[in-house]
N, C-alpha and C positions, 0 to 999 in steps of 0.2 A: 506499767513498764512495757508490756507487750504492745499497747496502743502507741506508745511513744516510739518503739522500735519500728512498728509498721509505718508510722508517719515519716520517720527518718528514711526508711527504705523507699517509700514512695517518692519522697523528695529527691533521693539519689537517682531514682529511675527517671524522674522528670528532667534532672540536670544532665543525664547522659545523652549522647548523640543518638539521633534516629537510626543511623547505620549500625550502631552498637546494639540497640534494642532489636532491630531486625535480624542481626547476626545471631543473637541469643535465641530468638524464636526459630530460626532455621536450623540452628544446632540442635535445639530441642526436637524439632520436627524430624531431624535425622536420627538422633540417638534414641528417643523414646520408643518409636516403632520397633527398633531392634531389641531394646530391652523387653518390650511386650512380646516380641516374637520368641526370644530365648525363654522367657518365663512360660508362655503358652506351650512351646515345644516340649520343654521338660515336663510340664504337667501332663500333656497329652501322652508322652512316652510312658510316664508312670501309670496313667489310666489304661493305656494299651497293654502294658505288662500285667496289670491287675485283671483285665478282661481275659487275657490269654490264660492266666492262672485259674480263674473261675471256670473257664471252658474246659481246661484240662482236668480240673477237679470233677466237673460234671461227667466228662467222658470216662474218667477213671472210676467214678462211682457207678456209672452204668455198666461198665465192663466188669467191675467187681460184683455187681448185683447179678449179672448174667452168669458169671462163674460160680457164684454162691448157689444160685438156683440149680445149675447143673450138678454141682457137688452134692447138694442135698438130695436131688433126685437119684444120684448114683448111690448114695448111702442107703436110701430107702429100698433101692433095688436089690441090694445085697443083704438086707436085714434078715430075710428068711433063710439065708444060707449061712454057713459057718463063716464068721468074719475072719477069713484068712488074709494073710498079707498079700499074696498074689492077686486075689480078687480086688482088694483095695487099690493096688497099683493099676490094675486094669481099668477100673472106673476112674481113677485120677488121670490116666492117659486120655481116656475118652473125654473127660472134662476139658483138658487142655486143648484137644483137637476141636471140640465145640467152641471153646473160647477163641481159638485162632480163626475159625470160620466167622465168628461174630466180629472179630477185629477187622477182618477183611471186608465184612459187610458194612462196617462203619465208614470205610473209605475216607479217612481224614488225612489229607496230605501233610507230611512233615511231623506227624505225631507218632511217637513210639510208646508202646505199652509193655509193661513188665509185670508178670504175675508171680507172686511168691506165696508159698504155703508157710504160714507163720505158726499155726497151731494145728496139731493133728485133729481132724474132726472126730467127734465122739457123740455118743447118745443115740439111742435107737430111734428116737423121734426127730433127730436133727435139730434139737433145740439146745440153746446154750444161753446162760445168763450173762455171758461176757458182754460188755458194752462197746459199741463201735465208737472210734475216736474221730474227731474233726479232721478235715484234710490238712495236710502239712505241705507248705510251699517252700521252695528253695531255688538257689541258683548255683549250679554245679558245672564247672568247666564250660561255660558259655551256653548252658541249657537251662530252660525254665522247667522246673519240675513240680508236679503236684502228686502227692502220695496220699492214698486213701486206704486205711486199715479197717477191714471188717473182722473185728476180733471174734464176733459171734460165729463166723464161719472159718476162722483160722486162715483168712486170705488177706494178702496185702497187694495192692495194685498201684503201680507207678506209671503216670503218663508224663512224657517229656517232649519238649520241642526246642529246637535251637533258636537263640535270640535273633540270628540273621533272618530266619523264616518268620518268626513272630513279629519282628519289627519292620519287615519289608515294606508294607503299606505305609506305616508311620514314617519311615525314612523317605519314601517317594514323595509323600505329601510335604514333609519338611523341606526337601530340596526344591520342590515346586514353589512353596511359599517363600523360601529364601531367594530364589531367582526373581520372583515377582517383587519382593521387598527391595532387592538390590537395584532393579530397574527403577523402582519408585524413588529410591535414595539418590540415584544418579540424576533423576529429574529434579528432585528437591535441591540437590547441590548445585545443579546448573542454574535453576531459577534463583536460588539464594545468592550465588556468586554474581549473577547479572544484576539483581536488585541492589545488593550491597555496594557493588562497584558504581552503579548509577547514583546511589545515595551519597557515597563518599565524594564522587565527582561534584554532585550538587552542593555538598557541604563545603568542599574546597572553593567552589565558585562563590558561595555565600560568604565564606571568610574573606576571599579576595575583594568581594563587593563591599563588605563591611570595612575592610582595611582601606579600600579606595575611598569609601565614603568618609571615614575618619580623616584620611589624608586630605581629601577635598575640603572638609570642614576646617581642618587645621590650616590649609593653604588659604581658605577664605578668611579665617580670622587673622592670619598673618597679613594678608593683603588689605584687610580692613584697617589693621593697625598701621600698615604701611601708608595707606591713603591718608589716615589721620596725621601721621608724621610728615608725609610729603606735603600735605596741605600747609603745614606750618613751615616746612623747609622751603617750599616754593614761594609762599606768601612773603616770607621775610625779605629775601633779596628783591622780589618784585616790588614790594612796597618801597624799599629803599630806592630802587631804580626809578619808579614813578615819582616818588617824592622829590628826589634830587633833580630829576629831569624837569619837574614842574617848577622848582625854584629857579633853575637856570632859564627855562623857557619864559617865565613871567618876570625875570630879572628882579627878583624880590629885593636884593641888596644893591640895586642900581645897575647902570649899564655895564660897568666893569668893576668886578670885585674879586679879591683873591680867593674868596671862598668857593667861587665857581670852579676853579681848578681842583680844589680839594674834593668837591662834590662829584666832579667828573671822574676822579680817581675812585671814589666810592662806588659810582655807577659801574665802572670798569670791573672792580673787584666783585661786586654783587653779580654782574653778568657772568663772570668767570665761574663763580660759585654755582650759579644756576645752570650753566653749561655742564659743569662737572657732575651735578646731580643727574641731569638728563643723560649724559654719556654713561654713567653707571647703570642706569636703567636699561639703556639700549644694549650695553655690553652684556648684561645679565640675560636679556631676551635672546641675544645671539647665542650665548653659551647654552642656554636651555634648549634652543632649537637645533644645536649642533652645527651651526653655520659660521662659527667663529674660526678664523684662520690666523695663524701666527705669521708675522713678517720677520723671519729669522735673519740674523746677521751676527758677525763677530762683535762682541760688546766688551768694552773695557769696564770690568766690574768696579774697580776703584774710582774711576771717573763718574760712573753712574751713581755710586753710593754717595760721593761727595756732592753731586748735584742735588740729590734728594735731601741730604742733610741741610744744605743751604736753604731749601724751601721751608724747613721747619725750624730753622735757627731762631727766627724772630719770635715765634711762639714759645720756643724753649727758653729764650733769654728772658722774656716777660714773666715766665713762671719760675725763673731761677732753677732751670733744669739743665744739667750738664750732659752733653752728647759726646760719645767717644766711638771711634771706629778702629777695628783691628782686623785686617784682612790677610789671608794667606798669599804671599807673593808668588807661590808656585801655581796658583790657580787664579790668575788675574783676568785672563780673557776666557769668555764663555760664549757659546753659541745660543743666542736667545733673541726674543723679540724685545728690543730695548725699551720701547714705549710701555709694554706690559710689565717688564721688569721694574721700570720706574714706578708704575702704578702700584705694584706689589709693595715695594719698599716705602713709598710715600704713605700708603694706607697703614702699614705696620708702624712706621715712625710717628705718624699723626696720632694713632691710638695710644702709643706708648707715652707720648708727651701729654696727651689729653688726660690720661688717667693716672698720671704721676703727681705726687704732692710736690709742693714747692721745696726746693733744695734737693730734689732727687736726681737720678741720672738714668740715661738710656744708653745701652751699648749695642753696637752693630759689629758682629764678628763673622768670619768665614774660615772654615777649616776643611781639610780633606777627611772624608769618612767613607770607608768601604769602597774607595776608588772614585766616589762622587764628591760633590761639593756641598757642604752644609753651611747655610747662611742663617744666622739667628739674630733676632731683635729682642732684647730683654729690658725689663724695667723693674723698679721697686715700688710700683704703684699699688692701687687698691686690690688688684687681682680679682679672681672670681672662683667660685666653688667648682670642683671638677664636674659635677652634674649639670652645671650651666654652660659648659663648653659646647655641647651639641647645639644648644639654642643660639649661642653666639655665632656659630658657623652656618646656621640656617638663614636663607634669604629673608631679609626684613626683620630678622630677630634682633631684639635689643634687650639688654638687661637693665634693671633698675639700679643705678649707681649714684650715690650722693657725692658728686664732684662738681666743682665749678667749671663750667665750660661755656663757650660762646655759642656753639652750635650743637644741637642734639644729634645730628646725623641720621641717616636712613637705615642703617643696619646692613648695608651692602658691602662695606669695606672688606671684612674678613671673608665672606663667601666668595667675592670676586677674586681676592688674592689666592684663596685655596684653589679655585677652578683654573686660574691662570697658571699656577704652579703645576697642577695636574696635566694641563695641556702641554707643558714642557716635559712631561714624563716623570715629574718628581712627586714627592710626598710632602704633606703639610700637617704639622702637629702643633698642639698648644699644650704647654704645661703651666699651670697657674694655681696659686693658693690665695685665699682671702687675706688681705692686709699684708701680704708678703711680696707679691709681684707676679709678673707674667713673662714667659719666654716663648716666643713664636719662632718655630724652626721650619725651614723648608729645605729639602735635600734634592739636589739636581743629580741626574744619573751621570756616570763617567763620560758618556758620549757627548755631554754638553761642554766639557772642558776642552779648551783649545790650547794647543802647545804654544808657549810664548817664551821669549828670552828671559833669563833670570833677572829678578829685580829685588831691590831691598824691600823689607817688610813695610807695608803701608799702615801707618797708625796716625790717628788724628783725634784731637780733643777739642771740644767747643764748649764755651760757657764756664 
């Protein structure tokens, strides 16, 4: 289990960003020295206090030993005399004076000694079977205290020192080390911040490069698909043009034949189709280069919609598809590029007819919305899944749809329509469901509506 956890942890580390790993390392380089400093400082303080206690115990023991020697010498001095109380007090005073001189001779700064008579000395020989106790240490009112009891002599000695004096050297070393560690930490933070910032910048650049690479590969695939489609789209009308022209040139059906006129019409239609394909490609190139300019004028929306409907009527009639138009009479005139507006509507109507089943219908409507003008083209065709809409709006993007149609198309109709609408300051949206239908809506801003005299509602049905 532990090995599995370690492998999981290592895998997680490998998946993490380099900047994250470096950040963790620098945080550790910042935190761990401070943790070590705190631990070592506390340990050194405890050791310093212990050393002071042992030194105080040694001094107290020496002081007590000297006082004991003086006391015993004094007792032996009065042994031949009557052991009167005044004599004993005299010798005790002398012992204290000698102890004070010894204390002064020690010359230990900050150490205070205290001598106590615990048991009255007795015995002619100065001997006692009482046992000396081990030193006792304590902390009293900010003082470090060491107490030595010499029970055999009836003397207790206390040596004390203030913590401020005892820990002065320790505190100075701790401050010096803290300042040095603080300076080091500032250096670590500065270097870490710089390196992490550079790594994150590098990771951002790498992400952008990967995204650009993916985008370029996607564009390359789209263009490869486009070239494959275009080869078919261009070849079909060109073959028709060349074939019909060859028939007319070689007079295959004789010097004068009615078919020549029909073939000339086919050549004309194929040439127009070929020109439309090339124009779409040129328009897309200009839009992507930002060099496309609108030729704006006041446009009669009703007349423009009728003209576009006429262009797809034949195709709709052949597929038994009914066309209907309902426009808002209060927003009949708009400021727009009429040619591009026609191209938008023709692309949307062509797609609606192309992907509608026989017996279906296509509606064109316009209504006021939020002060602007909303124009919609809806059908009850095969539709598409919501996740496929972005692909349909991408240049050269085409969806696989099982529907009978004469021409496959290049996948430029919807992208061009969307960009033309956005050039007019509008928004372009698609709502679609599989096997239910599609509604394409573009909303022009209020500034595009031109005031016009009142008119009756415009409604028209075809097929």
